[in-house]
C-alpha positions as CSV (number, residue, x, y, z in Angstrom):
1,X,0.2,0.0,-0.4
2,X,1.4,2.6,-1.9
3,X,2.3,5.6,1.2
4,X,-0.6,8.7,0.7
5,X,1.2,11.3,2.3
6,X,4.6,10.3,0.7
7,X,3.1,10.8,-2.3
8,X,1.4,14.3,-1.7
9,X,5.1,15.8,-1.0
10,X,6.1,14.9,-4.2
11,X,3.2,17.3,-6.4
12,X,3.9,19.8,-4.0
13,X,6.8,22.5,-4.6
14,X,9.8,22.4,-2.3
15,X,10.6,25.4,0.4
16,X,12.2,28.5,-0.5
17,X,16.2,28.4,-0.6
18,X,19.1,30.5,0.8
19,X,21.7,31.4,1.8
20,X,23.6,32.1,5.6
21,X,25.6,32.3,7.7
22,X,25.9,29.1,10.8
23,X,26.5,31.4,13.9
24,X,26.4,28.7,15.8
25,X,27.0,24.7,16.2
26,X,26.1,22.1,18.0
27,X,24.8,17.5,17.6
28,X,24.2,18.8,14.4
29,X,21.7,21.2,14.6
30,X,22.9,24.8,13.3
31,X,21.6,28.7,13.8
32,X,22.3,29.9,11.7
33,X,21.5,34.5,10.3
34,X,19.9,35.0,7.3
35,X,20.5,38.5,4.5
36,X,18.0,40.1,6.7
37,X,19.4,39.6,10.5
38,X,17.1,36.7,11.0
39,X,18.3,33.5,13.0
40,X,17.2,29.9,12.2
41,X,17.5,26.6,13.8
42,X,18.9,24.3,10.3
43,X,19.9,20.1,10.0
44,X,23.1,19.9,9.1
45,X,26.4,18.9,9.5
46,X,29.2,22.1,8.9
47,X,31.6,24.7,11.2
48,X,31.2,28.6,12.8
49,X,31.3,31.1,10.8
50,X,30.7,29.3,7.5
51,X,28.3,30.2,4.9
52,X,25.3,27.6,3.6
53,X,22.4,26.8,1.4
54,X,19.3,26.2,4.2
55,X,15.9,25.1,2.5
56,X,13.0,23.4,4.8
57,X,15.8,23.6,7.5
58,X,18.0,21.2,6.4
59,X,21.8,22.6,5.4
60,X,21.5,20.9,1.1
61,X,25.2,22.5,0.4
62,X,28.3,24.6,1.0
63,X,27.4,28.7,-0.7
64,X,30.0,30.8,-1.7
65,X,31.5,33.5,0.7
66,X,29.8,36.4,-1.2
67,X,29.3,40.0,0.1
68,X,25.2,40.5,0.7
69,X,24.1,42.7,-0.3
70,X,20.3,43.7,1.6
71,X,17.9,46.7,-0.6
72,X,13.9,47.8,1.4
73,X,10.9,48.1,-1.8
């Protein structure tokens, strides 16, 4: 029998991908700071000070260390 929830999740769009900087890391849980100054907790392996891409509360890979410009419209 198929898992209906798993099948439903496949048709939904994935969450937004964002770049963030790791400010704390303990036991596989990282606290990251987003470019706007917000903080959130994500799962994954990383180091403090690293730039990472996050999506759906998970670290999906390293991000380049480039300057971030935030402008409001």
